[in-house]
One Martini backbone bead per residue (centre of mass of N, CA, C, O) as a GRO file, in nm:
protein
  114
    1UNK     BB    1  10.074  12.282   6.176
    2UNK     BB    2   9.862  12.060   6.202
    3UNK     BB    3   9.772  11.820   6.404
    4UNK     BB    4   9.861  11.481   6.435
    5UNK     BB    5   9.739  11.134   6.433
    6UNK     BB    6   9.679  10.814   6.585
    7UNK     BB    7   9.422  10.581   6.535
    8UNK     BB    8   9.288  10.326   6.739
    9UNK     BB    9   9.114  10.025   6.623
   10UNK     BB   10   8.900   9.763   6.729
   11UNK     BB   11   8.793   9.423   6.622
   12UNK     BB   12   8.648   9.112   6.550
   13UNK     BB   13   8.626   9.201   6.236
   14UNK     BB   14   8.822   9.262   5.965
   15UNK     BB   15   8.597   9.332   5.747
   16UNK     BB   16   8.454   9.556   5.910
   17UNK     BB   17   8.718   9.734   5.958
   18UNK     BB   18   8.780   9.790   5.667
   19UNK     BB   19   8.513   9.931   5.587
   20UNK     BB   20   8.529  10.152   5.798
   21UNK     BB   21   8.793  10.259   5.687
   22UNK     BB   22   8.688  10.328   5.406
   23UNK     BB   23   8.480  10.543   5.501
   24UNK     BB   24   8.676  10.738   5.636
   25UNK     BB   25   8.849  10.788   5.383
   26UNK     BB   26   8.621  10.883   5.186
   27UNK     BB   27   8.533  11.121   5.409
   28UNK     BB   28   8.818  11.242   5.531
   29UNK     BB   29   8.886  11.148   5.830
   30UNK     BB   30   9.120  10.980   5.678
   31UNK     BB   31   9.406  10.912   5.495
   32UNK     BB   32   9.449  10.629   5.656
   33UNK     BB   33   9.481  10.257   5.692
   34UNK     BB   34   9.638  10.020   5.906
   35UNK     BB   35   9.577   9.684   5.872
   36UNK     BB   36   9.522   9.420   6.106
   37UNK     BB   37   9.388   9.111   6.121
   38UNK     BB   38   9.570   8.983   6.364
   39UNK     BB   39   9.514   8.986   6.706
   40UNK     BB   40   9.586   8.972   7.060
   41UNK     BB   41   9.341   8.994   7.313
   42UNK     BB   42   9.381   9.096   7.656
   43UNK     BB   43   9.090   9.129   7.885
   44UNK     BB   44   8.867   9.303   8.078
   45UNK     BB   45   8.517   9.192   8.119
   46UNK     BB   46   8.276   9.173   8.330
   47UNK     BB   47   8.495   9.010   8.533
   48UNK     BB   48   8.657   8.893   8.290
   49UNK     BB   49   8.897   8.710   8.111
   50UNK     BB   50   9.012   8.769   7.786
   51UNK     BB   51   9.095   8.570   7.480
   52UNK     BB   52   9.125   8.731   7.160
   53UNK     BB   53   9.058   8.786   6.846
   54UNK     BB   54   9.159   9.066   6.638
   55UNK     BB   55   9.145   9.376   6.489
   56UNK     BB   56   9.352   9.645   6.347
   57UNK     BB   57   9.383  10.008   6.338
   58UNK     BB   58   9.577  10.278   6.184
   59UNK     BB   59   9.511  10.604   6.179
   60UNK     BB   60   9.557  10.902   5.976
   61UNK     BB   61   9.519  11.228   6.126
   62UNK     BB   62   9.353  11.471   6.265
   63UNK     BB   63   9.297  11.572   6.577
   64UNK     BB   64   9.021  11.728   6.520
   65UNK     BB   65   8.876  11.436   6.415
   66UNK     BB   66   8.839  11.250   6.657
   67UNK     BB   67   8.541  11.307   6.758
   68UNK     BB   68   8.414  11.186   6.490
   69UNK     BB   69   8.526  10.909   6.509
   70UNK     BB   70   8.407  10.828   6.776
   71UNK     BB   71   8.108  10.876   6.694
   72UNK     BB   72   8.116  10.654   6.466
   73UNK     BB   73   8.200  10.418   6.646
   74UNK     BB   74   7.949  10.442   6.846
   75UNK     BB   75   7.735  10.397   6.605
   76UNK     BB   76   7.873  10.129   6.433
   77UNK     BB   77   7.987   9.957   6.642
   78UNK     BB   78   7.946   9.635   6.787
   79UNK     BB   79   8.046   9.747   7.038
   80UNK     BB   80   7.978   9.891   7.338
   81UNK     BB   81   8.303   9.956   7.378
   82UNK     BB   82   8.510  10.095   7.182
   83UNK     BB   83   8.827  10.101   7.061
   84UNK     BB   84   8.944  10.454   7.090
   85UNK     BB   85   9.264  10.588   7.015
   86UNK     BB   86   9.497  10.865   7.054
   87UNK     BB   87   9.809  10.948   6.903
   88UNK     BB   88  10.070  11.137   6.882
   89UNK     BB   89  10.244  11.305   6.641
   90UNK     BB   90  10.572  11.440   6.699
   91UNK     BB   91  10.707  11.318   6.427
   92UNK     BB   92  10.829  11.345   6.079
   93UNK     BB   93  10.765  11.340   5.766
   94UNK     BB   94  10.667  11.626   5.633
   95UNK     BB   95  10.528  11.528   5.380
   96UNK     BB   96  10.341  11.330   5.516
   97UNK     BB   97  10.200  11.524   5.711
   98UNK     BB   98  10.084  11.699   5.479
   99UNK     BB   99   9.916  11.462   5.345
  100UNK     BB  100   9.722  11.423   5.574
  101UNK     BB  101   9.600  11.710   5.559
  102UNK     BB  102   9.522  11.704   5.249
  103UNK     BB  103   9.335  11.416   5.293
  104UNK     BB  104   9.173  11.597   5.493
  105UNK     BB  105   8.930  11.743   5.671
  106UNK     BB  106   8.757  11.959   5.822
  107UNK     BB  107   8.584  12.007   6.072
  108UNK     BB  108   8.286  11.999   6.188
  109UNK     BB  109   8.036  12.195   6.269
  110UNK     BB  110   7.876  12.266   6.524
  111UNK     BB  111   7.582  12.287   6.645
  112UNK     BB  112   7.352  12.503   6.698
  113UNK     BB  113   7.224  12.675   6.955
  114UNK     BB  114   6.895  12.774   7.072
   0.00000   0.00000   0.00000
């Protein structure tokens, strides 16, 4: 069976992240997204430590779709450098893992080089 993973994405606005998640699920880049409206993020950015509320989504998808999800986040996300990380799903309910594969599409073919 094809490898699955969980892709974590954070954003400042929960509504923006929920809509982004909806687009990814609609386009079959993810089978689902579990959104958490408020998390507390403490991070260093441009030399300063920040302490901010953010939203977080955990997407369940095929590992082979991660590059497309990263590209979409880089295009559409309001952050200069969006947090997009993929964690392997090493085991789980076989029926659920098959559902993830069934509800996502094959990766897009890369553009042909001239």
